[in-house]
N, C-alpha and C positions, 0 to 999 in steps of 0.2 A: 570857574566851572560853569558850564552851560546847563541850566536847569530847565530850559524850555523844552517840553516833550513833544513839540509840533512836528507833524508829518506833513511834507509838502508834496503834492502831486502836480506835476507839470501839466499845462494844457494839452489836451488830446481830443480827436474827434471820435465820437461813438455813434453807432447807427441806431436810429429808432426803428420801430416795427416796420415802418413803410420805406426804409432805406434812407431817409433823410439824415444828414450828418449834423450832429449837435456838438458844439465846441464847448468843453467843460474842463474844470480844474477844481482843486480842493486843497484845504490846509487846516491843520489842527490837531487836537488830541484824540487819538483813536482808542483811548482806555474805555472799557466797557461802561464805566460810570459817567463818561462825558456825553452830553446830548449832541445830536446831529441837527444842524440847521441847514436846510436848503434855501438858498437865496434867490429870489426871482426879481430881475431888474425891472425898471420902469419903461415907459413909452420911448421907443426908437433908440434906446441907448445900449450899452454892452455890460457884460459881466463885470468888467474892470471898474465899474461904478462903485463896487464894493471893495476896492484896493485898500482904503483906510482901515477896514476891519481885518483884511487878510494880513497886514503888516503889523497889527497890534498884538503883541505877545499876551495881553490879558484876554483877548478874544481866543487866540489859538491854543492857549493853555487850558481854557475851560470849556471849549466846545470844538466840534469838528464841522468846518464850514464847507459847504458844496455850493458851486455856482455854475451857471451855464448861460450861454447866449441862446435865448429863446429862439425857436425857428423863425427865420426872417430877420435876424439881427446879427450884427457882428460878423464872426467867422463861421457861424452855422449856415446851413444851406438856406436858400431863399426861394422856395417853390412857389409857383403861381397857380397851380391847379386847384380848383375848388376843393377837391377831396383832401388835399394836403392841409386844409385849414379847418377840418372837422374837429369837433371838440375832443374826440377820441385820440386824434394825433398829439395833441398838447399834452395829454395825460401819458401817452406812451413815451413821449420825450422825457418827461419826469422820471418815468420808471426805468428808462434805459440809462439814465444818468445815475440814479441810485444804484442800479445793478453794477455799473462800472466800478463804484467804490465800495461795494458790499454793503450798502445801506438797506436795512429792513424796517427801520423805524426812525421816524424824523419829524421835527417841527418844520413848518414851511413859512418863510418870511417873504411876504409880497410887498415891494415898495411901490408906492403911487399906482401907476397903471399895471404894475406886476400883480397887484391884488384885484384891480378892476380896469376896465377900459370903457370908453364911451362910444356909442354908436350913432344913432339917428341925429342927435344934435350937432355932431361934427361933420357928418357927411350929408346932412340935409336930406335924408331918406324920405321917400314918399311911398315906399311899398308896405308901410304899416309895421315894419319889423322893429320893435323897440326892445328886443331881448337884451339883457345885459351881457357883456363879454368880460369874463374874469378867469384868470389862471386858477384861483381857488375852486371855482365852480368846475372846471375841467378836470382837475385832479380828484376831487371828491366824488364827482359822478362816475369816473371810469377807472381809477386806479385800483389794481387788484393785488399788488405785490408789496406795498410799503405801508406799514402802520403809521397813520398820521397822529402825532402826540399832541398837536395844537397848531393853531394859525397865529401868525404874528403879522398884523396889518399896519404898515408904516405909511401914514399920510394918505389913506385911501380907503374908502368903504369896500365891502366884499362885492358889490355890484352897484351900478348906477344906470338909470334910464332917463329918458327925456323929462319925465315928470318931477325928478328930484335933482336934476343937474345944477339948477340955480341955487339950491340949498347947500350944495357941497363945494362947487367951484365958482370963482367969480367970472365976470364977463371977459376980463383980460386974458385969464387962462384959456377959456374956451376959444377965444379968437385966435390965440397962438396955436393951439392944438389943431384947430380946423385948418389954419393956413399951412401948417406943416403937412397935413394929410392931403391937401389939395392946393398946392402953391400956384400962383398965377404966373410967376416968372422965376428965373434963376436969382435975380436980385432979391425978389421977395422972400424966396426960400433961404437965402443966406442971412438976411436980416432977421427973419423970424427964428432961425436956429439960434442966432446970438441972444435974442430976447428970451427964448425958451431957457437956455442955460442960465442966464443972469437971473431969471425968476426963479429957478431952482435954488440957487445960492449966490450970494455976493462975497462969500468968505471962503470958498474952497480954494485949493492950491491950484496954480497953473497947470500941473499935470492932470489933476482930476477934471479941470475944465476942458482940457484937451480930449480926454476920454469921452466926455459927454457930447461934445461936438462931433467926434469922430463917429459915434454910434449913430447919430442923426444923419450924417453925410452918406455913410456907406449903405444906408437903407434904401432900396428902390422904392419910389412913391407908390408903385403898383402894390408892393408888399404891405406898405403902410395901409392901403385901402383893404387888403384882405384881412389884416389884423382887426380892423375896426368894423368889419361888416360880416364876420363869420357867425354862424349860428351855434347856440348851445342851450342847455336846459339847467338853470341854477337851482331847481327845486330841492335836490338832494342836499346841497350845501345848506340852503336856508332851513330845510326841515331838521337837519342835524343841529343846527344852532338853536332852533326852537325846542328841540327834544333834550337838550343838554348833553349831547353826544360830542360836540366839538367845543373846545376851549378856544377862545381868541383873546389876544392882547391887541388893543389899539393904541398906537403911539401917534401923538399929534404935536405939532410944534407951534409955539407962540409967535414965531416970526416967519411962519410958512406963508408964502405969497401966492401959493398954487391951490390950496385947499383950506376950507373953513373948518375950524374946530367944532363949532356947535352943529354944523351939518353932519359931521361924522358921527358924533354922539347920538343925534336924532335918528339917524338911519338904523343903527343898531337896536336902539330902544324900540322903534316901531316894528322892527322884525321880530322882537320878543326873544333875542338871543339870550339864553339863560346864563351860560358860563362866559361872561364878558367882563374884561378888566380894561380900564382906561388909564393911560399914563400921559400926562401933558408935560412938555418940557418947554418952559417959558423961553429959553434962548435958542431953541432949535428952529432951523428953517426947514426947507423941503428935503435936505439931505442931513438928517440928525447925526448920523454916524460920523460926520465931518464937522458940522457946526456945533455940536454939542456931545462930543465923543464919550466923555466919561459918564455923563448922565444917561445917554442912550444904552451904552453897554451895561451899565448897572441895572437899568430898567428891564432890559430884554433878558439878560442872564439871570437876574433875581426872579423874574416870572417863570422862566424855563426851569430852574432848579425847584421851584415850588410845585410843579406839576409832578 
């Protein structure tokens, strides 16, 4: 007898407020007592990066998981107009996806650059624009239709600027991300893409490896530049953390080669984020739901249920 209550929603395109098409799907338990978790993927990859969670019945029995290709990624539209990369547009995408699945209240999980992104240090900007670029900041600043139950930050601070990059990411990681944003040749791009995926994890399945490679390859480099140079204001996010209005769980990995554990903790402590929980997984790399699946699942679901 099948006791798995999971509902599966096949991939579909939904239109955001500006007409941009966003590719999304979902799976999990729609019971009223089950939490909804919206998953935001990382730099240049695709929503299928979360496949190990979507096929795990212990995830889908205990939560409803929603994911989408952030605009400019995967099967979502890849606009180039400046207005398409305004902070409001990113929040509108989130709201359109939630509306598609009837989600009015959700936790938001941002993985790596899904929680934050780097600007001036990668693109070597000279215009003085060092504002952070983060999906969390977009959603908190502009979302009007979805109640945010809490933030789950996996292997990445809520924001980062040039002044603190060295405390969070090592020089090898920054070199790889910079080369992906502005490759000097096709050969350089191919080699850097392989380095990027290997640095994320050495223990993922061949299928997941191909998913990550695909995400980087299908994204036009001009779109990568738009992602890393867009404008936003993170103050509402940071103030919500300081005022105790936003709960956050920070998950770090002891074998993460992309992000430094101490840097993550220091950023949140210096912000003065009041409702902040840390979970360090000794055996986890940059993709903890694959490299340390049980520990990661227990950490996230345990924290979510405690809210």
